[in-house]
N, C-alpha and C positions, 0 to 999 in steps of 0.2 A: 554075764553079770547083771544083776537086777538093777534097773535104773531107779534112782531116787524118786520119791513122790514130787519133790520140788522141780526136778527136771522134766518130769512127765507133764506138769502143769503148763510149761512153756512151749511145748511142741504144738504145731498146728493141728487142728482137728483132722482126723483121718476120715476119708469118704470111701464108701464102697465103690468098687469098680463099676463104671458105667453111670454113676450118679453125677449130675451136673448141678452147678450153683444156680440157684433160682435167680432169674433176671429181675432187676428192679422194676416196679410198676411204671408204665408209660404215663407221663403227666397228661392230664386232660387238655385238649386243645381249647383255646378261648373261642367263645362264640364270635362269629364274624359280625363286624359292625355294619349295620345297614347304612349304605351310602345314599345320600339323597342326590339326585341328579341336578347339577348346577349348570345352567345354560350360560354360555358366554354372551356378553352383550352384543347386540347387533353392530356390525362394522359400519362406522360412519362413512358414508360415500364422500370421497374427496372430490370436490367440484372445482375445476379450474376456473380461475377468475376470468370473466369475460373481458375482452379488450374493449375499451370505450370506442364509441363510433368515431370520435374526433381524433383518436390517436394515429391512424394511418396517414391522415392528411397532415397532421402536425409533424410526424416523423419525416414525411417526404419534403416538408418545407425547410428542414435542416440541411446544411451543406454536407455532402457526402465525405466520408472520412472520420476524423476524430469527433466531430460534433454530432454526426448522425449515429455513430456506433455507441458512444458513451453518454450522449445527451449533455456533455460539457459545453461550455461556451468559451473556447480559447481566446476569442477576441476580447471578451470581458475580463478574463484573468490577466491578459496582457495589459490592458489599459489600467487595471488595478496595480500591477507591478510598476508601471511607469509613473503612476500618480504617487505611489509610495516613494520612489526615487526622487521625484521632482519636489516633494514636501521636504525631504531630508536635505537636499542640496540647496533648495531655495532658487532654483532655476527651472525654466520651462524645457521639458524634454520633447524633442521633435516627434511628431505624430508618426513618422515612419518607423520609429523604434517598436511601437506596439505591433505594426504590421509585419516587421521583420521577425520578431520572436514568435508571432502567431504562425508565420510561414515555417519557421524552424520546427515548431511543434507538429504541424501537419506533415512535414517531411519525415520527421523521426517516427511518427506513428505509421506512416506508409511503409517504411523500411522494416517494421516489425521488431522483433527482438525484446529486450528487457523493457523498453520504454512502452511498448504496446501492452505488455503484461501488467505494468503498473497502472496504465490508464483504464484497464478493465478490471480493476479491483472492486472491492465492496465498500459501501458507506461513503464517507467523505475522503478516503485515502486518495483516490485518483485526482480530486481537485487539489489537495494539498501537495501531491507530488508534482502536478503541473505547475503550481506556483513556485516550487523549489527549482525546477528546471528553467523557468522563465527568468527568475532572478539571476541564476548563473549565466544564462545567455545575455541578459541585459548588462551585467557587469563586464563581460567580454566585449560587447559592442562599445561601451563607454571607455574602456581601456584603449581601444584603437583610435577612436575619433576624438575623445577629450581625455587624455591622460591626467590633465590637471584636476579634473573632477573625480576621476577614478581614485586618485590618492587620497581623496577625503572619505572614501568609503571604508568601513571595517572589513577585515578579511572574511568574517563570517557571511557577508552578503553574497560573495561569490560561491559560497557553499550552500546557498539557498535559505539562510536564516533571515528573519525580518530585521529591519533597520531599527535601531534605537532612537530615542528623541533626537531631533536635529541639534547641532552645535553650530552657533554663529558667533563670530565670523568663522568661515570654513578654515579648517587646519588639517594637516596631515594626521590621519588617525593613528598611525603607529607611533607618533611622537618621538621620532629619532633625531629631531632637530634640523633636518634637511628642509629647505624651502620647497614650496610647491612649484611645479612646472609653470611656465608662463601660459596664461589663458590663450586658447586657440579658438578660432572660429569653427563653426560646425561645417564639416566637409564630408559628405557621404562617400566620397571616392576613397577615403582611407579605409572604409569598411569593405566596399565593393571590390577593391583591388586585392584584399587579403584572400589567401588561398582557402581559408575556411568559410568564407562568406561570398565567394565569387559566384556561387550558383544563384544568388539573388538577382544578378543581372539578366538572367533568362526569364525572370517573372515580371509581370506588369509593375510599373513604378508604384512604390508605396508611399510617395510623398505628394504633397499638394504642389500647385504651380508656384506658390510663394517660396516653397522649400527646394524646388528643383535646382540642381547645380547649373 
Protein backbone atom coordinates (compact mmCIF):
# COMPACT_ATOMS: atom_id res chain seq x y z
CA UNK A 1 0.00 0.00 0.00
CA UNK A 2 1.39 3.33 -0.95
CA UNK A 3 2.09 5.62 2.01
CA UNK A 4 0.55 9.00 1.97
CA UNK A 5 2.70 12.06 1.29
CA UNK A 6 1.88 13.42 4.77
CA UNK A 7 3.20 10.32 6.52
CA UNK A 8 6.35 10.22 4.42
CA UNK A 9 7.21 13.78 5.46
CA UNK A 10 7.30 12.78 9.13
CA UNK A 11 9.64 9.80 8.76
CA UNK A 12 13.31 10.36 9.69
CA UNK A 13 15.63 10.90 6.78
CA UNK A 14 17.11 7.73 5.40
CA UNK A 15 20.90 7.36 5.12
CA UNK A 16 22.82 5.08 2.90
CA UNK A 17 24.57 2.08 4.42
CA UNK A 18 27.98 3.00 5.89
CA UNK A 19 27.26 6.70 5.99
CA UNK A 20 27.76 8.38 9.43
CA UNK A 21 26.38 11.59 10.81
CA UNK A 22 28.83 14.44 10.63
CA UNK A 23 30.37 15.31 13.99
CA UNK A 24 29.78 18.83 15.29
CA UNK A 25 32.74 21.15 14.96
CA UNK A 26 35.08 21.25 17.94
CA UNK A 27 34.98 24.64 19.70
CA UNK A 28 38.20 26.57 19.58
CA UNK A 29 40.22 26.48 22.78
CA UNK A 30 40.70 29.81 24.49
CA UNK A 31 44.14 31.22 24.34
CA UNK A 32 46.08 30.63 27.57
CA UNK A 33 46.40 33.69 29.74
CA UNK A 34 49.95 34.62 30.37
CA UNK A 35 50.55 34.49 34.08
CA UNK A 36 52.92 36.88 35.62
CA UNK A 37 55.21 35.48 38.28
CA UNK A 38 54.29 36.72 41.72
CA UNK A 39 56.92 36.28 44.33
CA UNK A 40 55.88 35.78 47.92
CA UNK A 41 57.14 38.40 50.34
CA UNK A 42 60.25 37.51 52.20
CA UNK A 43 59.53 35.73 55.47
CA UNK A 44 60.12 37.94 58.41
CA UNK A 45 62.64 36.35 60.65
CA UNK A 46 61.19 35.95 64.14
CA UNK A 47 63.74 36.93 66.65
CA UNK A 48 63.33 35.86 70.22
CA UNK A 49 63.34 38.72 72.64
CA UNK A 50 66.56 38.81 74.49
CA UNK A 51 66.43 38.42 78.24
CA UNK A 52 67.57 41.57 80.05
CA UNK A 53 70.84 41.32 81.89
CA UNK A 54 69.20 42.09 85.24
CA UNK A 55 66.51 39.39 84.97
CA UNK A 56 68.48 36.32 86.22
CA UNK A 57 69.65 38.16 89.32
CA UNK A 58 66.16 39.47 90.01
CA UNK A 59 64.57 36.03 89.57
CA UNK A 60 67.10 34.44 91.89
CA UNK A 61 66.27 37.05 94.53
CA UNK A 62 62.66 35.79 94.66
CA UNK A 63 61.75 33.07 97.09
CA UNK A 64 61.54 29.60 95.49
CA UNK A 65 58.09 28.26 94.88
CA UNK A 66 55.04 30.35 94.11
CA UNK A 67 56.84 33.69 94.06
CA UNK A 68 59.70 32.62 91.79
CA UNK A 69 57.60 30.60 89.36
CA UNK A 70 54.78 33.11 88.87
CA UNK A 71 56.37 36.44 89.88
CA UNK A 72 53.41 36.93 92.23
CA UNK A 73 53.92 38.37 95.69
CA UNK A 74 51.77 36.25 98.02
CA UNK A 75 52.87 38.18 101.10
CA UNK A 76 51.59 41.40 99.54
CA UNK A 77 48.24 39.86 98.56
CA UNK A 78 47.92 38.43 102.09
CA UNK A 79 48.50 41.81 103.68
CA UNK A 80 45.98 43.36 101.29
CA UNK A 81 43.31 40.81 102.27
CA UNK A 82 43.97 41.36 105.98
CA UNK A 83 43.77 45.12 105.51
CA UNK A 84 40.43 44.77 103.74
CA UNK A 85 39.09 42.68 106.62
CA UNK A 86 40.46 45.08 109.24
CA UNK A 87 38.80 48.10 107.62
CA UNK A 88 35.45 46.31 107.40
CA UNK A 89 35.41 45.12 111.01
CA UNK A 90 37.11 48.17 112.48
CA UNK A 91 39.58 46.04 114.47
CA UNK A 92 43.26 45.29 114.06
CA UNK A 93 43.93 41.85 112.58
CA UNK A 94 47.01 40.11 114.04
CA UNK A 95 50.05 40.06 111.78
CA UNK A 96 50.25 36.27 112.01
CA UNK A 97 47.12 35.95 109.86
CA UNK A 98 48.97 37.29 106.82
CA UNK A 99 51.83 34.87 107.44
CA UNK A 100 49.44 31.95 107.89
CA UNK A 101 47.49 32.42 104.67
CA UNK A 102 50.74 33.08 102.80
CA UNK A 103 52.10 29.76 104.09
CA UNK A 104 48.87 28.08 103.04
CA UNK A 105 49.28 29.43 99.51
CA UNK A 106 52.85 28.13 99.31
CA UNK A 107 51.76 24.71 100.58
CA UNK A 108 48.86 24.48 98.12
CA UNK A 109 51.15 25.45 95.24
CA UNK A 110 53.75 22.86 96.24
CA UNK A 111 51.11 20.14 96.25
CA UNK A 112 50.22 20.94 92.65
CA UNK A 113 46.80 20.16 91.28
CA UNK A 114 44.17 22.71 90.38
CA UNK A 115 45.63 25.49 92.52
CA UNK A 116 48.96 25.39 90.69
CA UNK A 117 47.17 25.42 87.35
CA UNK A 118 45.28 28.57 88.35
CA UNK A 119 48.45 30.26 89.56
CA UNK A 120 50.12 29.66 86.20
CA UNK A 121 47.38 31.26 84.14
CA UNK A 122 47.67 34.31 81.91
CA UNK A 123 47.13 37.96 82.59
CA UNK A 124 45.80 39.07 85.96
CA UNK A 125 43.82 35.86 86.54
CA UNK A 126 46.46 34.28 88.86
CA UNK A 127 46.50 37.36 91.09
CA UNK A 128 42.71 37.47 91.28
CA UNK A 129 42.46 33.75 92.06
CA UNK A 130 45.08 34.08 94.78
CA UNK A 131 43.06 36.87 96.38
CA UNK A 132 39.92 34.69 96.24
CA UNK A 133 41.64 31.79 98.00
CA UNK A 134 43.17 34.03 100.64
CA UNK A 135 39.81 35.56 101.51
CA UNK A 136 38.41 32.07 101.92
CA UNK A 137 41.26 30.99 104.22
CA UNK A 138 41.03 34.23 106.18
CA UNK A 139 37.34 33.68 106.87
CA UNK A 140 38.10 30.18 108.12
CA UNK A 141 40.79 31.42 110.49
CA UNK A 142 38.54 34.11 111.87
CA UNK A 143 35.71 31.65 112.39
CA UNK A 144 37.95 29.48 114.58
CA UNK A 145 39.59 32.19 116.68
CA UNK A 146 36.99 34.97 116.75
CA UNK A 147 33.50 33.66 115.90
CA UNK A 148 32.01 36.92 117.17
CA UNK A 149 33.77 38.77 114.36
CA UNK A 150 33.12 36.05 111.79
CA UNK A 151 29.36 36.47 112.27
CA UNK A 152 29.64 40.08 111.14
CA UNK A 153 30.98 39.02 107.72
CA UNK A 154 28.73 38.40 104.71
CA UNK A 155 28.65 34.86 103.39
CA UNK A 156 30.15 35.97 100.10
CA UNK A 157 33.47 36.79 101.78
CA UNK A 158 34.08 33.10 102.48
CA UNK A 159 33.55 32.50 98.75
CA UNK A 160 36.24 35.00 97.83
CA UNK A 161 34.15 38.05 97.00
CA UNK A 162 35.25 41.52 98.15
CA UNK A 163 33.68 43.07 101.20
CA UNK A 164 31.04 45.81 100.89
CA UNK A 165 31.37 49.13 102.71
CA UNK A 166 31.59 48.61 106.49
CA UNK A 167 28.56 48.86 108.75
CA UNK A 168 29.01 50.32 112.25
CA UNK A 169 28.15 49.30 114.86
CA UNK A 170 28.89 45.69 113.98
CA UNK A 171 25.87 43.46 113.56
CA UNK A 172 25.07 39.96 112.41
CA UNK A 173 25.11 40.16 108.64
CA UNK A 174 22.37 37.58 108.08
CA UNK A 175 19.97 39.62 110.20
CA UNK A 176 18.20 36.66 111.77
CA UNK A 177 17.75 38.48 115.07
CA UNK A 178 20.17 36.34 117.07
CA UNK A 179 22.69 38.22 119.20
CA UNK A 180 26.37 38.03 118.46
CA UNK A 181 28.67 35.75 120.38
CA UNK A 182 30.46 37.24 123.32
CA UNK A 183 33.75 38.86 122.30
CA UNK A 184 36.75 36.61 122.79
CA UNK A 185 40.41 37.36 123.20
CA UNK A 186 42.82 36.50 120.42
CA UNK A 187 44.15 33.00 121.07
CA UNK A 188 46.23 31.36 118.27
CA UNK A 189 45.92 27.96 119.94
CA UNK A 190 42.33 27.72 118.72
CA UNK A 191 43.72 27.68 115.19
CA UNK A 192 46.88 25.66 115.78
CA UNK A 193 44.99 22.85 117.50
CA UNK A 194 42.49 22.47 114.66
CA UNK A 195 43.11 19.52 112.36
CA UNK A 196 43.13 21.65 109.21
CA UNK A 197 45.74 24.09 110.53
CA UNK A 198 47.81 21.86 112.78
CA UNK A 199 50.61 21.78 110.22
CA UNK A 200 51.39 25.43 111.08
CA UNK A 201 53.02 24.28 114.33
CA UNK A 202 55.83 22.67 112.31
CA UNK A 203 56.73 26.02 110.75
CA UNK A 204 58.60 28.92 112.36
CA UNK A 205 56.40 31.17 114.53
CA UNK A 206 54.55 33.72 112.43
CA UNK A 207 53.79 36.16 115.22
CA UNK A 208 55.81 38.77 117.00
CA UNK A 209 56.96 38.58 120.60
CA UNK A 210 54.04 40.75 121.69
CA UNK A 211 51.55 38.36 120.09
CA UNK A 212 53.20 35.14 121.30
CA UNK A 213 50.87 33.01 123.47
